[in-house]
C-alpha positions as CSV (number, residue, x, y, z in Angstrom):
1,X,-30.4,0.7,71.1
2,X,-28.9,-0.7,74.6
3,X,-25.7,-2.4,74.6
4,X,-27.3,-5.9,75.7
5,X,-29.8,-5.0,72.9
6,X,-27.6,-5.0,70.4
7,X,-25.8,-7.8,71.6
8,X,-28.6,-10.1,71.1
9,X,-29.5,-8.5,67.6
10,X,-25.8,-9.7,66.7
11,X,-26.2,-13.4,68.2
12,X,-27.5,-14.7,64.4
13,X,-26.8,-14.1,61.2
14,X,-24.3,-11.3,60.5
15,X,-24.6,-10.7,56.7
16,X,-21.7,-9.0,54.7
17,X,-23.2,-7.8,51.5
18,X,-21.4,-6.8,48.1
19,X,-20.8,-3.5,46.9
20,X,-22.6,-4.0,43.4
21,X,-20.9,-2.0,40.6
22,X,-21.8,-0.1,37.4
23,X,-20.7,-0.4,33.7
24,X,-18.2,2.0,34.7
25,X,-16.6,0.8,37.9
26,X,-18.6,2.9,39.8
27,X,-20.7,2.5,42.8
28,X,-24.0,0.9,42.1
29,X,-26.2,2.3,43.9
30,X,-29.8,0.6,42.7
31,X,-28.0,-3.0,42.4
32,X,-26.9,-2.3,46.1
33,X,-30.3,-1.9,47.1
34,X,-31.7,-4.7,45.4
35,X,-29.3,-6.9,47.1
36,X,-30.1,-5.6,50.6
37,X,-33.4,-5.4,50.4
38,X,-33.2,-9.3,49.0
39,X,-31.6,-10.3,52.5
40,X,-33.1,-8.4,54.6
41,X,-36.7,-9.2,53.1
42,X,-36.0,-12.9,53.7
43,X,-35.6,-11.9,57.7
44,X,-32.0,-11.3,57.9
45,X,-31.7,-8.7,60.5
46,X,-28.3,-7.5,60.6
47,X,-26.2,-5.9,57.6
48,X,-22.8,-5.1,57.4
49,X,-21.8,-2.9,54.9
50,X,-18.1,-2.5,54.2
51,X,-16.7,-6.1,55.1
52,X,-14.7,-8.1,53.0
53,X,-17.3,-9.9,50.5
54,X,-18.2,-5.7,50.2
55,X,-14.4,-5.5,48.8
56,X,-13.9,-2.8,52.0
57,X,-10.0,-2.0,50.8
58,X,-11.0,-1.6,47.6
59,X,-13.2,1.3,48.4
60,X,-12.5,5.2,48.8
61,X,-13.1,7.0,52.1
62,X,-16.2,8.6,49.7
63,X,-17.7,5.0,48.0
64,X,-17.7,3.3,51.5
65,X,-19.5,6.4,53.5
66,X,-21.7,6.3,50.0
67,X,-22.5,2.9,51.2
68,X,-23.1,2.7,54.5
69,X,-25.6,6.1,53.6
70,X,-27.2,3.7,51.3
71,X,-27.1,0.9,53.9
72,X,-29.1,3.3,56.4
73,X,-31.8,4.4,53.8
74,X,-32.4,0.9,52.5
75,X,-32.9,-1.0,55.6
76,X,-31.8,1.0,58.7
77,X,-35.4,0.4,60.1
78,X,-35.7,-3.1,59.2
79,X,-32.1,-4.3,60.5
80,X,-29.5,-3.6,62.5
81,X,-26.3,-1.8,60.8
82,X,-22.5,-2.5,61.9
83,X,-20.9,-0.7,59.6
84,X,-16.9,-1.6,58.4
85,X,-14.2,0.5,60.0
86,X,-10.4,0.0,59.7
87,X,-7.0,1.0,58.5
88,X,-5.0,3.9,60.5
89,X,-7.0,4.7,63.6
90,X,-7.0,8.5,62.3
91,X,-9.4,6.8,59.6
92,X,-10.9,4.4,61.4
93,X,-11.6,6.5,64.4
94,X,-13.7,9.0,61.4
95,X,-14.9,5.9,59.4
96,X,-16.5,5.7,62.9
97,X,-17.9,9.1,63.4
98,X,-19.0,8.7,60.1
99,X,-21.7,5.9,60.4
100,X,-22.3,7.3,63.9
101,X,-23.6,10.1,62.3
102,X,-25.5,8.0,59.6
103,X,-27.9,6.1,62.0
104,X,-25.7,2.3,62.3
105,X,-25.7,1.5,66.3
106,X,-22.0,-0.6,65.4
107,X,-19.0,-0.9,63.7
108,X,-17.3,-3.7,62.9
109,X,-13.0,-3.3,63.2
110,X,-11.3,-4.8,60.4
111,X,-8.6,-6.8,61.2
112,X,-5.6,-4.7,61.4
113,X,-3.2,-5.0,58.2
114,X,-0.1,-3.9,59.4
115,X,2.5,-6.8,59.0
116,X,4.2,-6.2,62.3
117,X,1.6,-5.8,64.4
118,X,1.8,-5.8,68.5
119,X,-0.1,-7.9,70.8
120,X,-0.4,-5.0,73.2
121,X,-0.5,-2.6,70.9
122,X,-3.6,-4.4,68.9
123,X,-5.3,-3.6,72.3
124,X,-5.2,0.2,72.3
125,X,-5.8,0.0,68.3
126,X,-8.9,-1.1,69.2
127,X,-9.1,0.6,72.4
128,X,-8.8,4.1,70.6
129,X,-11.4,3.9,68.0
130,X,-13.9,1.8,70.8
131,X,-13.3,5.3,72.8
132,X,-14.0,7.1,70.1
133,X,-17.5,6.5,69.8
134,X,-18.6,5.2,73.4
135,X,-22.3,5.0,72.5
136,X,-21.7,2.7,69.5
137,X,-21.5,-0.9,70.0
138,X,-17.8,-2.4,68.5
139,X,-17.2,-5.6,67.2
140,X,-13.9,-6.5,66.5
141,X,-13.1,-8.9,63.6
142,X,-10.1,-11.1,64.5
143,X,-8.2,-13.7,62.4
144,X,-4.4,-13.3,64.2
145,X,-4.2,-16.7,66.3
146,X,-1.2,-14.8,68.3
147,X,-4.2,-12.4,70.0
148,X,-5.7,-14.8,72.9
149,X,-8.4,-14.7,75.6
150,X,-6.4,-12.0,77.9
151,X,-6.0,-9.5,75.5
152,X,-9.5,-9.5,74.7
153,X,-9.9,-9.8,78.5
154,X,-7.8,-6.8,78.8
155,X,-9.6,-4.9,76.2
156,X,-13.3,-5.5,78.0
157,X,-12.1,-3.7,80.5
158,X,-10.5,-0.9,78.9
159,X,-13.6,-0.4,76.2
160,X,-17.5,-1.5,77.2
161,X,-18.5,-1.1,74.3
162,X,-16.8,-3.5,73.0
163,X,-19.2,-6.2,72.5
164,X,-18.7,-9.0,70.2
165,X,-16.1,-10.9,68.3
166,X,-16.4,-12.2,64.8
167,X,-13.3,-14.6,65.0
168,X,-12.2,-15.8,61.8
169,X,-9.3,-18.5,63.0
170,X,-9.7,-21.4,61.2
171,X,-9.7,-23.4,64.0
172,X,-12.0,-24.5,66.3
173,X,-10.0,-25.9,69.6
174,X,-8.1,-21.9,69.4
175,X,-11.4,-20.7,69.8
176,X,-13.0,-22.7,72.5
177,X,-10.1,-21.5,74.3
178,X,-10.2,-18.1,73.5
179,X,-14.1,-17.5,74.4
180,X,-13.3,-19.0,77.8
181,X,-9.8,-17.3,78.8
182,X,-12.1,-13.8,77.6
183,X,-14.8,-14.3,79.1
184,X,-17.6,-16.5,77.6
185,X,-20.8,-14.7,78.4
186,X,-18.9,-11.1,78.5
187,X,-19.0,-10.8,74.3
188,X,-20.9,-12.4,71.8
189,X,-19.0,-14.9,70.2
190,X,-19.8,-14.7,66.1
191,X,-17.9,-17.8,63.7
192,X,-16.4,-15.5,61.4
193,X,-15.9,-18.0,58.3
194,X,-19.4,-18.4,57.4
195,X,-21.6,-21.7,57.4
196,X,-19.4,-24.1,56.8
197,X,-17.3,-23.6,59.8
198,X,-20.9,-22.2,61.9
199,X,-21.5,-26.1,63.6
200,X,-18.4,-26.8,64.5
201,X,-17.6,-22.8,66.2
202,X,-21.1,-23.1,67.5
203,X,-20.6,-26.4,69.2
204,X,-18.1,-24.7,71.9
205,X,-19.4,-21.0,71.9
206,X,-20.3,-19.3,68.9
207,X,-24.0,-17.6,68.5
208,X,-23.9,-16.1,65.8
209,X,-21.8,-16.5,62.0
210,X,-21.3,-14.0,59.6
211,X,-22.2,-15.2,55.7
212,X,-21.5,-14.1,52.4
213,X,-23.3,-16.8,50.8
214,X,-26.5,-14.8,52.5
215,X,-26.4,-12.4,49.5
216,X,-27.4,-15.5,46.9
217,X,-29.1,-17.4,49.3
218,X,-30.5,-16.2,52.4
219,X,-33.4,-19.1,53.6
220,X,-30.0,-20.9,53.5
221,X,-28.6,-19.8,55.8
222,X,-31.1,-18.9,58.4
223,X,-32.0,-22.6,58.1
224,X,-28.8,-22.7,59.2
225,X,-28.9,-20.7,61.8
226,X,-32.5,-21.9,62.9
227,X,-30.9,-25.9,63.4
228,X,-28.3,-24.5,65.2
229,X,-31.0,-22.4,68.0
230,X,-33.0,-25.4,67.6
231,X,-29.3,-27.7,68.9
232,X,-30.3,-30.1,65.5
233,X,-27.0,-31.0,64.2
234,X,-27.7,-33.2,61.8
235,X,-30.4,-31.0,60.5
236,X,-27.2,-27.9,60.4
237,X,-25.1,-30.9,58.8
238,X,-27.6,-31.4,56.2
239,X,-27.9,-27.4,55.0
240,X,-23.8,-27.7,55.5
241,X,-23.6,-30.1,52.5
242,X,-25.8,-27.9,50.7
243,X,-23.6,-25.1,51.2
244,X,-20.8,-26.8,50.8
245,X,-20.0,-26.8,46.8
246,X,-20.6,-22.7,46.8
247,X,-18.3,-22.2,50.0
248,X,-15.5,-24.6,48.6
249,X,-15.6,-22.8,45.3
250,X,-14.8,-19.0,47.5
251,X,-12.2,-20.7,48.8
252,X,-9.6,-22.2,46.3
253,X,-6.5,-20.5,45.9
254,X,-6.6,-19.2,49.4
255,X,-10.3,-17.3,49.1
256,X,-8.7,-15.9,45.4
257,X,-12.6,-16.4,44.2
258,X,-13.8,-15.5,48.0
259,X,-15.9,-12.5,46.5
260,X,-16.2,-13.1,42.6
261,X,-18.1,-16.4,43.1
262,X,-20.6,-14.4,44.8
263,X,-20.8,-11.7,42.4
264,X,-21.4,-14.6,39.8
265,X,-23.6,-16.0,41.9
266,X,-25.9,-12.7,42.0
267,X,-25.6,-12.0,38.1
268,X,-26.7,-14.9,36.8
269,X,-29.7,-13.9,38.8
270,X,-29.9,-10.8,37.8
271,X,-28.9,-9.1,40.4
272,X,-26.1,-6.9,39.8
273,X,-22.8,-6.8,37.8
274,X,-20.0,-9.7,38.0
275,X,-17.2,-6.7,38.1
276,X,-15.3,-7.0,41.1
277,X,-12.1,-4.9,41.5
278,X,-8.6,-5.9,42.4
279,X,-6.8,-7.6,43.6
280,X,-10.3,-9.7,42.9
281,X,-11.4,-10.7,39.8
282,X,-14.0,-12.8,37.9
283,X,-14.6,-16.1,38.0
284,X,-13.7,-18.3,34.5
285,X,-15.8,-19.9,32.5
286,X,-16.0,-23.7,33.6
287,X,-16.9,-21.7,37.4
288,X,-19.4,-20.0,36.3
289,X,-21.2,-23.3,34.2
290,X,-20.5,-24.4,38.0
291,X,-22.3,-21.3,39.6
292,X,-25.2,-21.7,37.2
293,X,-25.8,-25.7,38.3
294,X,-25.6,-24.4,42.1
295,X,-28.3,-22.2,41.5
296,X,-30.3,-24.7,39.8
297,X,-30.0,-27.1,42.6
298,X,-30.9,-24.6,44.9
299,X,-34.2,-23.9,42.6
300,X,-33.2,-20.3,42.6
301,X,-33.9,-18.3,39.3
302,X,-34.6,-19.7,35.0
303,X,-32.1,-21.4,33.4
304,X,-32.6,-18.1,30.9
305,X,-32.1,-15.7,33.6
306,X,-28.7,-17.9,34.6
307,X,-27.8,-17.4,30.3
308,X,-28.2,-13.7,30.7
309,X,-26.6,-13.4,33.4
C-alpha cells in the first residue's frame, strides 16, 4: 500500500482493541478474535493492536508480538493494521520490524515515557524508529504539549514515512496551531482523545479519531464519523451525548478506569473477561451497574447476558 493510500485509510475511526486475558491471566486469543471480528465486521477498517486500550505497557515482548500476529490473521485482509510500538529505540525498532514481517501496513509509536525528554531528541527518537522501517507508514502518538509544529515539520523532512499524528493533548486551540505550523496537509491529523474530543478537533483540522468505545459499540463510533464527514455537527453532538456517560466513566480518576470500563462492558456482553493487568484494576460494583444501564440504553445484549457477565 502506498503512503498516500495509507494516509487516506487513517482518516477515519482508528480502533484500539483490548487485549483479552483468560482465567490464568494469559492472552486469550479466541476472545481477542471475537472482539476484533466484531469491530471490523461493523465496518471499521483501521485497527491498532498494542495501543493503550490494549494495555501495551503491561504486555511482554512475546505477548505483544503474538497480538500483532493474531491481528493480522484475524483482520489483516479486511482492515489496515497499525501496530503499536514503543520503549527504547532498539525495542521499538525490533517491534516495528516484527510488525513489518507480520504484514502490518504501519506502526504507531507510543509517547516516549522518559521523564526527561528533550524536544530535539524527541525528533531524533522518532526519526531513528521511522528510518529503520522506511517502507512502513508511521503514526506518532503525541501527548506532550511541549512538542510544537516546528518539531513535527522537522521530523516530516527527515522521515517521509511519518504520515500521521495521533494528537492527544487536551487543547483544541493548541492542536489547531500545531497542525498548521507543522503542515495541515503534510500529516493525517487524528484526534487522539476519542469520541468526546472528535467534534472539536475535527472543526479545526482533524480528519480521524481513535476509539476504545468501538470495542463495545462500533456502530456508535461509525455514526460519529459519518456525521463529521457530512459536516452535520448537530448529528455528531447527538452521538456525543450518547457516548458521553461511557467516556466519562473511563476518564474518572485521571483515566484510571480507561481500560477496565471497556473490558467490563465486553464482559457483560459475553465477549471477554473483565480481567486487566496492573496498574489497571477492575471497576467497582456501582460502576458495573452503571455500565449495564448504558448497555441497555444502547440496546446491546440481553439483561440475562449482562448479569452473567
